C-alpha positions as CSV (number, residue, x, y, z in Angstrom):
1,M,-65.8,-31.7,15.4
2,N,-64.7,-35.0,16.3
3,R,-60.9,-35.8,17.1
4,A,-61.2,-38.7,14.6
5,L,-62.6,-36.4,11.9
6,I,-59.9,-33.7,12.4
7,G,-57.1,-36.4,12.3
8,G,-58.4,-37.8,9.2
9,I,-58.5,-34.2,7.6
10,V,-55.0,-33.4,9.0
11,A,-53.7,-36.7,7.5
12,A,-55.3,-36.3,4.4
13,C,-53.7,-32.6,3.9
14,L,-50.3,-34.1,4.8
15,V,-50.5,-36.7,2.3
16,G,-51.9,-34.4,-0.2
17,G,-49.0,-32.1,0.6
18,V,-46.6,-34.9,-0.1
19,G,-48.1,-36.1,-3.2
20,F,-47.9,-32.3,-4.4
21,N,-44.6,-32.1,-3.7
22,Q,-43.5,-35.4,-5.3
23,W,-45.7,-34.2,-8.4
24,N,-43.6,-30.8,-8.4
25,A,-40.4,-32.6,-8.4
26,A,-41.2,-35.0,-11.1
27,K,-42.5,-32.1,-13.0
28,H,-39.0,-30.1,-12.3
29,R,-36.9,-33.1,-13.3
30,T,-38.8,-33.4,-16.8
31,W,-38.2,-29.7,-17.2
32,L,-34.3,-30.1,-16.6
33,L,-34.2,-32.9,-19.1
34,N,-35.7,-30.9,-21.7
35,A,-34.5,-27.4,-20.9
36,S,-32.4,-25.7,-23.4
37,Q,-28.8,-24.5,-22.5
38,S,-30.3,-20.6,-22.9
39,A,-33.1,-21.4,-20.4
40,L,-30.6,-22.9,-17.9
41,D,-28.2,-20.1,-18.4
42,Q,-31.1,-17.7,-17.3
43,Y,-32.4,-20.0,-14.7
44,V,-29.3,-21.4,-12.4
45,P,-28.1,-17.7,-11.5
46,S,-31.3,-16.9,-9.8
47,H,-31.9,-20.5,-8.1
48,P,-28.0,-21.0,-6.8
49,D,-29.2,-23.9,-4.4
50,D,-30.7,-26.0,-7.2
51,I,-27.9,-28.6,-7.5
52,P,-29.5,-30.8,-10.4
53,A,-29.8,-27.6,-12.4
54,K,-26.3,-26.6,-11.8
55,I,-24.9,-29.8,-12.7
56,R,-27.1,-30.1,-15.9
57,L,-26.0,-26.6,-17.2
58,A,-22.3,-27.4,-16.3
59,Q,-22.5,-30.6,-18.2
60,M,-24.0,-29.1,-21.3
61,H,-21.1,-26.6,-21.2
62,V,-18.7,-29.6,-20.8
63,A,-20.5,-31.2,-23.9
64,N,-19.7,-28.2,-25.8
65,K,-16.0,-28.1,-24.7
66,D,-16.7,-25.0,-22.8
67,A,-14.2,-24.6,-20.1
68,R,-17.1,-23.0,-17.9
69,G,-18.4,-26.4,-17.5
70,I,-15.5,-27.9,-15.5
71,E,-15.1,-24.3,-13.6
72,M,-18.8,-24.7,-12.4
73,L,-18.4,-28.0,-11.4
74,K,-15.2,-27.2,-9.4
75,A,-16.4,-24.4,-7.7
76,A,-19.6,-26.6,-6.7
77,A,-17.4,-29.4,-5.6
78,D,-15.1,-26.9,-3.5
79,A,-17.9,-25.7,-1.4
80,P,-18.4,-27.5,2.1
81,S,-21.4,-29.3,1.1
82,E,-20.1,-33.0,0.5
83,D,-22.6,-33.5,-2.3
84,E,-21.9,-37.1,-3.8
85,A,-23.7,-36.0,-7.3
86,I,-21.6,-32.7,-7.5
87,W,-18.1,-34.7,-6.6
88,F,-19.1,-37.2,-9.2
89,A,-20.1,-34.8,-11.9
90,Y,-16.9,-32.9,-11.4
91,V,-14.6,-36.0,-11.4
92,D,-16.5,-37.1,-14.8
93,A,-15.8,-34.0,-16.3
94,L,-12.2,-33.9,-15.7
95,I,-9.9,-34.5,-18.7
96,D,-6.7,-35.8,-17.1
97,P,-7.4,-39.4,-15.5
98,S,-4.6,-39.0,-13.1
99,E,-6.1,-35.8,-11.8
100,A,-9.4,-37.4,-11.4
101,M,-8.0,-40.1,-9.3
102,A,-6.1,-37.6,-6.9
103,Q,-9.5,-35.9,-6.5
104,L,-11.2,-39.4,-5.9
105,D,-8.8,-40.1,-3.3
106,K,-9.9,-36.8,-1.3
107,Y,-13.5,-37.8,-1.8
108,F,-13.1,-41.5,-0.6
109,Q,-11.7,-40.1,2.7
110,V,-15.3,-38.7,3.4
111,L,-17.3,-41.2,1.3
112,P,-15.3,-44.4,1.2
113,D,-18.2,-46.5,0.2
114,S,-19.8,-44.3,-2.5
115,T,-20.9,-46.5,-5.5
116,K,-21.1,-43.4,-7.5
117,L,-17.5,-42.4,-6.8
118,R,-16.1,-46.1,-7.0
119,T,-18.0,-45.9,-10.4
120,A,-16.0,-43.1,-11.5
121,K,-12.7,-44.6,-10.3
122,A,-13.4,-47.6,-12.4
123,R,-13.7,-45.4,-15.5
124,R,-10.3,-43.9,-15.0
125,M,-9.0,-47.1,-14.5
126,V,-10.0,-47.9,-17.9
127,E,-8.3,-44.6,-19.2
128,L,-5.0,-45.5,-17.3
129,G,-4.8,-49.0,-19.1
130,D,-6.4,-51.3,-16.6
131,P,-9.6,-52.3,-18.3
132,N,-9.7,-55.7,-16.7
133,G,-9.3,-54.1,-13.1
134,A,-12.5,-51.8,-14.0
135,L,-14.5,-54.9,-15.1
136,S,-13.7,-56.5,-11.8
137,L,-14.5,-53.3,-9.9
138,T,-18.0,-53.0,-11.6
139,D,-18.8,-56.7,-11.0
140,E,-18.3,-55.9,-7.4
141,L,-20.4,-52.8,-7.5
142,I,-23.1,-54.7,-9.3
143,K,-23.2,-57.4,-6.7
144,V,-23.6,-54.7,-4.1
145,S,-25.8,-52.0,-5.7
146,G,-27.2,-53.5,-8.9
147,K,-26.8,-52.2,-12.5
148,N,-27.1,-48.8,-13.1
149,A,-26.4,-46.7,-16.6
150,D,-22.9,-45.3,-15.2
151,I,-21.9,-48.7,-14.3
152,L,-22.8,-50.0,-17.6
153,R,-21.1,-47.3,-19.4
154,V,-17.7,-48.0,-17.7
155,R,-17.9,-51.8,-18.6
156,A,-18.5,-50.4,-22.3
157,D,-15.4,-48.4,-22.0
158,A,-13.4,-51.3,-20.8
159,F,-14.8,-53.5,-23.4
160,M,-13.7,-51.0,-26.1
161,L,-10.3,-51.1,-25.0
162,L,-10.2,-54.7,-24.9
163,R,-11.6,-54.8,-28.7
164,R,-14.6,-56.4,-27.4
165,V,-17.0,-54.2,-29.5
166,N,-20.1,-56.2,-29.5
167,E,-20.1,-56.4,-25.6
168,A,-19.6,-52.7,-25.5
169,S,-22.6,-52.3,-27.7
170,D,-24.5,-54.6,-25.6
171,A,-23.7,-52.9,-22.4
172,L,-24.7,-49.3,-23.6
173,Q,-28.0,-50.5,-25.0
174,A,-28.7,-52.0,-21.5
175,A,-27.4,-48.5,-20.1
176,I,-29.9,-46.5,-22.5
177,K,-33.1,-48.6,-21.4
178,L,-32.2,-47.6,-17.7
179,D,-31.3,-44.0,-18.4
180,D,-31.7,-42.9,-22.0
181,R,-29.5,-39.7,-22.3
182,A,-27.8,-38.3,-25.6
183,E,-24.2,-39.0,-24.0
184,L,-24.9,-42.7,-23.9
185,R,-26.5,-42.9,-27.1
186,L,-23.2,-41.2,-28.8
187,L,-21.1,-43.7,-27.0
188,L,-23.2,-46.5,-28.5
189,A,-22.9,-44.7,-32.0
190,M,-19.0,-45.0,-31.6
191,T,-19.1,-48.8,-31.1
192,L,-21.8,-49.3,-34.1
193,V,-19.5,-47.6,-36.7
194,P,-16.7,-50.2,-36.8
195,Q,-19.4,-52.9,-36.8
196,Q,-21.1,-51.1,-39.7
197,R,-24.2,-51.5,-38.2
198,Y,-25.5,-48.5,-39.9
199,R,-29.6,-48.8,-39.6
200,E,-29.0,-49.1,-35.8
201,L,-26.4,-46.1,-36.0
202,R,-29.5,-44.1,-37.5
203,D,-31.9,-45.1,-35.2
204,V,-29.7,-44.3,-32.1
205,C,-28.9,-40.8,-33.3
206,L,-32.0,-39.5,-35.1
207,P,-33.7,-38.8,-31.6
208,I,-31.0,-36.5,-30.6
209,V,-31.3,-34.3,-33.8
210,T,-35.1,-34.2,-33.8
211,K,-35.2,-33.0,-30.4
212,G,-33.4,-29.7,-31.6
213,D,-32.0,-27.7,-28.4
214,A,-34.6,-29.2,-26.2
215,G,-32.3,-30.6,-23.4
216,I,-29.6,-31.2,-26.2
217,A,-26.2,-29.6,-25.9
218,E,-24.9,-28.3,-29.1
219,G,-21.9,-30.4,-29.1
220,H,-24.1,-33.6,-28.7
221,A,-26.2,-32.5,-31.7
222,V,-23.1,-31.9,-33.9
223,R,-22.0,-35.4,-33.1
224,A,-25.4,-36.7,-33.7
225,R,-25.4,-35.1,-37.1
226,L,-22.0,-36.8,-37.9
227,Y,-23.1,-40.1,-36.9
228,L,-26.5,-39.8,-38.9
229,A,-24.3,-38.7,-42.1
230,G,-22.3,-41.5,-41.9
231,A,-25.3,-44.0,-41.5
232,A,-27.0,-42.2,-44.7
233,L,-23.9,-42.6,-46.7
234,N,-23.8,-46.3,-46.0
235,L,-27.4,-47.0,-46.7
236,A,-29.3,-47.1,-50.0
237,T,-30.1,-43.4,-50.3
238,P,-31.0,-41.2,-53.5
239,V,-28.7,-38.7,-54.9
240,D,-30.2,-35.9,-53.5
241,D,-29.9,-37.2,-50.0
242,I,-26.3,-37.7,-50.7
243,Q,-26.2,-34.2,-51.7
244,K,-27.8,-33.1,-48.4
245,T,-25.3,-35.1,-46.6
246,T,-22.4,-33.7,-48.4
247,T,-23.7,-30.2,-47.2
248,D,-24.0,-31.5,-43.6
249,L,-20.7,-32.9,-43.7
250,E,-18.9,-29.8,-44.9
251,D,-20.7,-28.0,-41.9
252,I,-19.7,-30.5,-39.5
253,A,-15.9,-30.5,-40.6
254,Q,-15.8,-26.7,-39.5
255,K,-17.2,-27.8,-35.9
256,T,-14.8,-30.6,-35.2
257,N,-14.0,-28.7,-31.8
258,F,-17.4,-30.3,-30.5
259,L,-16.0,-33.8,-31.4
260,E,-14.3,-36.2,-29.3
261,P,-10.7,-36.5,-30.3
262,Q,-11.3,-40.3,-31.6
263,E,-13.9,-38.7,-33.7
264,Q,-12.3,-35.7,-35.5
265,F,-11.4,-37.6,-38.4
266,L,-14.7,-38.8,-39.2
267,P,-16.1,-35.7,-41.0
268,F,-13.3,-35.9,-43.4
269,Y,-13.5,-39.7,-44.2
270,F,-17.4,-39.6,-44.6
271,L,-17.0,-36.2,-46.8
272,G,-14.3,-37.9,-48.8
273,E,-16.7,-41.0,-49.6
274,C,-19.3,-38.2,-50.8
275,Y,-16.9,-36.6,-53.1
276,L,-15.9,-40.1,-54.5
277,R,-19.4,-40.7,-55.4
278,A,-20.0,-37.2,-57.0
279,G,-17.1,-37.8,-59.1
280,K,-15.1,-35.1,-57.3
281,V,-11.8,-36.8,-57.0
282,A,-9.2,-34.1,-56.3
283,P,-11.2,-33.1,-53.0
284,A,-11.9,-36.6,-52.1
285,V,-7.9,-37.3,-52.3
286,R,-7.6,-34.2,-50.2
287,V,-10.0,-34.8,-47.4
288,L,-9.2,-38.5,-47.1
289,N,-5.5,-37.9,-46.8
290,Q,-6.3,-35.7,-43.8
291,A,-8.6,-38.5,-42.5
292,V,-6.0,-41.0,-42.7
293,N,-3.2,-39.0,-41.1
294,M,-5.6,-38.0,-38.0
295,A,-6.4,-41.7,-37.9
296,P,-3.7,-44.0,-39.2
297,Q,-5.0,-46.9,-37.6
298,F,-8.6,-46.8,-39.1
299,P,-8.3,-49.3,-42.2
300,A,-11.6,-48.0,-44.1
301,A,-10.2,-44.3,-44.4
302,L,-7.1,-45.8,-46.0
303,Y,-9.0,-48.0,-48.4
304,S,-11.1,-44.9,-49.4
305,L,-7.8,-43.0,-50.0
306,A,-6.4,-45.7,-52.0
307,R,-9.5,-45.8,-54.4
308,A,-9.5,-42.2,-54.6
309,V,-5.8,-42.2,-55.8
310,Q,-6.8,-44.8,-58.0
311,A,-9.4,-42.7,-59.5
312,S,-7.0,-40.0,-60.1
313,K,-5.1,-42.3,-62.4
314,D,-2.1,-42.6,-59.9
315,E,-1.8,-46.4,-60.2
316,A,1.6,-46.7,-58.5
317,M,0.7,-44.7,-55.6
318,A,-2.8,-46.4,-55.2
319,A,-0.8,-49.8,-55.3
320,L,1.4,-48.7,-52.2
321,L,-1.7,-47.6,-50.4
322,F,-3.6,-50.6,-51.1
323,K,-0.5,-52.7,-49.7
324,R,-0.5,-50.7,-46.6
325,H,-4.1,-51.3,-46.2
326,A,-3.8,-55.0,-46.4
327,Q,-0.9,-55.1,-43.8
328,L,-3.0,-53.0,-41.5
329,T,-6.2,-55.1,-41.7
330,S,-3.9,-58.3,-41.4
331,L,-2.2,-57.0,-38.3
332,L,-5.6,-55.8,-36.7
333,S,-7.4,-59.1,-37.2
334,E,-4.2,-60.9,-35.9
335,I,-4.4,-58.7,-32.9
336,D,-8.2,-59.0,-32.4
337,S,-7.9,-62.8,-32.6
338,L,-4.8,-63.2,-30.1
339,S,-6.4,-60.7,-27.7
340,T,-9.6,-62.9,-27.6
341,R,-7.5,-66.1,-27.0
342,A,-5.3,-64.2,-24.2
343,Q,-8.5,-63.3,-22.5
344,E,-9.4,-66.9,-22.3
345,K,-5.8,-68.0,-21.4
346,P,-4.4,-65.1,-19.3
347,S,-1.3,-67.1,-17.8
348,D,-0.1,-68.5,-21.3
349,A,3.1,-66.7,-21.8
350,V,3.7,-67.9,-25.4
351,L,0.4,-66.1,-26.3
352,T,1.2,-63.1,-24.5
353,K,4.6,-62.8,-26.3
354,R,2.8,-63.3,-29.9
355,L,0.2,-60.5,-29.0
356,N,2.7,-58.0,-28.1
357,A,4.9,-58.9,-31.1
358,A,1.9,-58.3,-33.2
359,Q,1.2,-54.9,-31.3
360,E,4.7,-53.8,-31.9
361,N,4.7,-54.7,-35.6
362,L,1.3,-52.6,-35.9
363,N,2.9,-49.7,-34.0
364,K,6.0,-49.9,-36.4
365,L,3.8,-49.7,-39.3
366,L,1.7,-46.8,-38.0
367,R,5.0,-44.9,-37.4
368,Q,5.9,-45.2,-41.1
369,P,5.0,-42.0,-43.0
370,L,2.3,-42.4,-45.7
371,P,3.8,-42.0,-49.2
372,A,3.6,-38.1,-50.2
373,L,0.5,-37.5,-52.6
374,A,0.7,-34.9,-55.4
375,G,-0.7,-31.7,-54.3
376,N,-1.1,-32.5,-50.6
């Protein structure tokens, strides 16, 4: 057989082999994205070298607030592999931002220019109260490496801390276009609630719920159900749907361990609205009072509580709650306005002083205990 023909056959086999391997890798990535936690629980122990699968399973445990997730990631991160993906996943899962920063300092000694690890650092800068520094770092990372979903997620976190909610939503929508995962959809949902963009909220969360357990952690599914219930409650829905929403929320209220700390008041707030619409005043007052005590800075819950107390015929108490709501919304509006102006004029000392005074007035209001409600 001629050499050229043999060479052509060998080359074709090699190319075909590469193509087959690429196809297999793509198929495996698709399986990982859609595998249930139970499927991964069975798969990972028998495939200890499959790092992406190990990370995926650990992240599901983390989403479910299960300590096994961080334990798995720590064990993998402590192994002598110097694997950037594992280090990033481990640091991303740590709860304490100071602990995460200390861990990052160790990793930077090995990979000082890692975009993933510097992205993790930017996220923790937000949590440690430096959103502007985090935005500067992500600007630098984008210039070097371009935009990716993790960088855009950090920018959204920074914008939320700066009360630039619209920009946070925009950043997360862009992130989802690059990497459509449940975590990012739920972060976007958190930004849509205060903007009362309920149709978008429904559209963002519905795909998470309809996937069932196909690649969705139970914790993510519970959170998506919560936001869907809030969307249904605030859209024009039939009475039967409100009853279904009430039932869903009563179940979710028993699963707040799956929710983020800043979300845990929401089932009680939404449930109180359901009870109010059904004329169940006493349970509405009870759960709305719980919501307000959990999130005293959230004006909508306070306003709903005032309405429920008014419906209970306690006009004097309702008047006190309506007054507190007016004070709260006024201070929040003032802080938003001053924050925007302070971003435009960061060196304006007078503006900074006014902003600090408004924030202190808000803190004083929030430290004042709510009036004691009858039966609560």
